[in-house]
C-alpha positions in Angstrom: 98.4 -32.5 57.2 98.7 -30.5 61.3 96.0 -31.0 63.8 94.0 -27.7 65.1 94.3 -26.6 68.3 90.9 -28.3 68.8 91.6 -31.1 68.0 94.3 -31.7 70.3 92.7 -29.7 72.7 89.9 -32.7 72.2 92.3 -35.1 72.1 93.4 -34.0 75.2 90.0 -34.3 76.8 89.4 -37.4 75.9 92.6 -38.6 77.2 91.3 -36.4 80.8 87.8 -38.4 80.2 89.6 -42.1 80.0 92.3 -41.3 83.2 88.8 -39.9 85.5 86.8 -43.2 83.9 88.9 -46.0 84.0 92.1 -45.8 85.5 91.0 -43.5 88.5 87.3 -43.7 88.9 88.3 -44.0 93.1 89.0 -40.4 93.1 86.5 -39.1 94.7 84.6 -35.7 93.4 85.1 -34.3 96.7 88.6 -34.0 96.5 88.9 -33.1 93.0 87.0 -30.3 94.3 89.5 -30.0 97.3 92.9 -30.0 94.9 91.5 -28.5 92.1 88.5 -26.6 92.3 86.5 -28.6 90.0 85.3 -32.0 89.8 83.9 -34.7 87.2 80.3 -32.5 87.7 81.6 -29.3 86.6 83.0 -31.0 83.4 79.4 -31.7 82.7 78.7 -28.7 83.3 80.6 -27.0 81.1 80.0 -29.9 78.3 76.5 -29.1 78.6 77.5 -25.1 78.2 79.5 -25.7 75.3 76.4 -27.7 73.9 74.1 -25.2 74.2 76.4 -22.0 73.2 77.0 -24.3 70.0 72.5 -24.7 69.4 72.2 -28.2 70.2 69.9 -29.1 73.1 71.6 -30.9 76.7 69.9 -32.2 79.6 72.0 -32.5 82.8 72.1 -36.4 83.1 72.8 -36.7 79.1 76.5 -34.4 79.6 76.9 -36.2 82.8 77.0 -39.1 80.7 79.3 -38.2 78.2 81.7 -37.1 81.0 81.1 -40.6 83.3 80.6 -43.2 80.2 77.6 -44.0 82.2 74.5 -42.7 83.4 75.2 -40.6 87.0 73.2 -42.5 89.2 74.8 -46.0 87.8 78.4 -44.3 87.8 77.8 -43.0 91.6 76.5 -46.2 93.2 79.8 -48.0 91.8 82.3 -45.5 93.0 80.5 -42.3 94.9 81.1 -43.0 99.0 80.0 -40.9 101.3 82.4 -37.8 102.2 84.1 -37.9 105.2 83.8 -35.9 107.9 87.7 -34.7 106.9 87.0 -34.1 103.2 83.8 -31.6 104.4 86.4 -29.9 106.0 88.8 -29.8 104.1 86.0 -28.8 101.4 85.4 -25.9 102.7 88.4 -24.4 103.8 89.4 -24.5 99.9 85.8 -23.5 98.9 87.8 -20.2 100.0 90.6 -20.6 97.7 88.8 -21.6 94.4 86.7 -18.9 92.6 
């Protein structure tokens, strides 16, 4: 049986989450925002939006746990660092180029 577009997209999404959570937990959300205009929190928001559009109830924390692979507070305590002045400046500049 040939996989559907949804199955392929879901597999790619799961691989992205695995990559971010297991292989690149060191990459800070602010760096993702600077470079790509989205971060793990954005993915969680999009995930929650899709759930709500499908008629499912989902809290912000439930969506973040799905994206981070653990409760957000735990992930944040383990991996999130205080943004440097350079990161904050780069973020302010980058915001002008992202929708």
